[in-house]
N, C-alpha and C positions, 0 to 999 in steps of 0.2 A: 509562163517564161521568164525562168530566171533575169535574164536579159533587159527586159522590161520595165525594170523598176529600176531607182537610183542605187547607184552603190558610189558611195567617198573614193574605194580603190580603184577604178577603174579613172581616178583622173593623176594626170601625168600633164596634162598642158595646160593652158586657159582655152581653150574649146572644149577643152574637156569636162572640165569645170562648168563652162556655159553649155551642152549637152545636160548633163546629171544634174545640171541645177533645174532645165528647162524637164527632166522624167520627174523632176521628183514636184515641179509647179504645175506642172499637169493633172499629173496623178490626186495632187488635191484639190483641182476642181477648180481653181483660182487662177484670174487673169496676169497680168503682169499688175494691171491696173489696180486690181480687190488688192496682192501681196503690196501694194507700193503703198495704200490705202490703211490699208492693216498695220503697216511696222510706220508709222507714218515719215517713207523715204520720200524722193521724187522719182516720179515714175521714170523719165529719161534715168536716174543712176539705177535703177534694177534695171530695167530694160538694157543696159551697159553689161551689165554682168552676166544676163540672160542671153544675150547677143557674141559674150567672148568679145568685145572692144573695152573692157576692163576689170580689173580685178579687185573687189573688197583690200584696202589698203589694212595697215596695223590697227589706222584709228577707228576704223568700220568693224569689227570683228564685234559688238556689239550688236550692229543692224544684221550681221551675216549670219547671227544666232538668231534673231529677231526672224529674219525669214525662214531658217528651217523650224524653230517652232511652230510658227505658223502654218505651214509645209503639213505637219503634223511629227517631225524629226522631235521629238522632246526627253528621249533616251540618254539621259548623259553620256552614256560613253558611247554611244553611235554620234550624239553633238559632237564627242572629240574628234571620233573618225572622221569627220565633215569640216575641223578646222585644222588637225592633221594635214590634210587635202589640200587645202587653202595654205597653210605654208611652205609645202614642198612647192609648189608651182609660185607660190610669189620670188620675186626679181630679190637678189640679193640687193647689199646695200647700197655697191656700186654702177648699180643697172643694169648686170649682168643677169640673165636668167639659169637659177638651179639648175645645173645640167643630172643631178641625182635623187 
């Protein structure tokens, strides 16, 4: 079933990102702890991303890319779709959420 696979095109909110990242992580068979160990990040940081409590900031884009890579997203075009999804939902510099 297509809806059970992670899809960055379904990401329009922080909650959507959390859901799709969780699907992606589950598809890879990794726990948050396993993933954190492999990318060299604190478990709490990644846990916040997967729970939708925080978004990777622009300085954390390399970490976000590493998470995608470890979860099996290695095709540059697909990685860019995930980056575009993150960019789409990041707040504007004034602290307001993007509306488009």
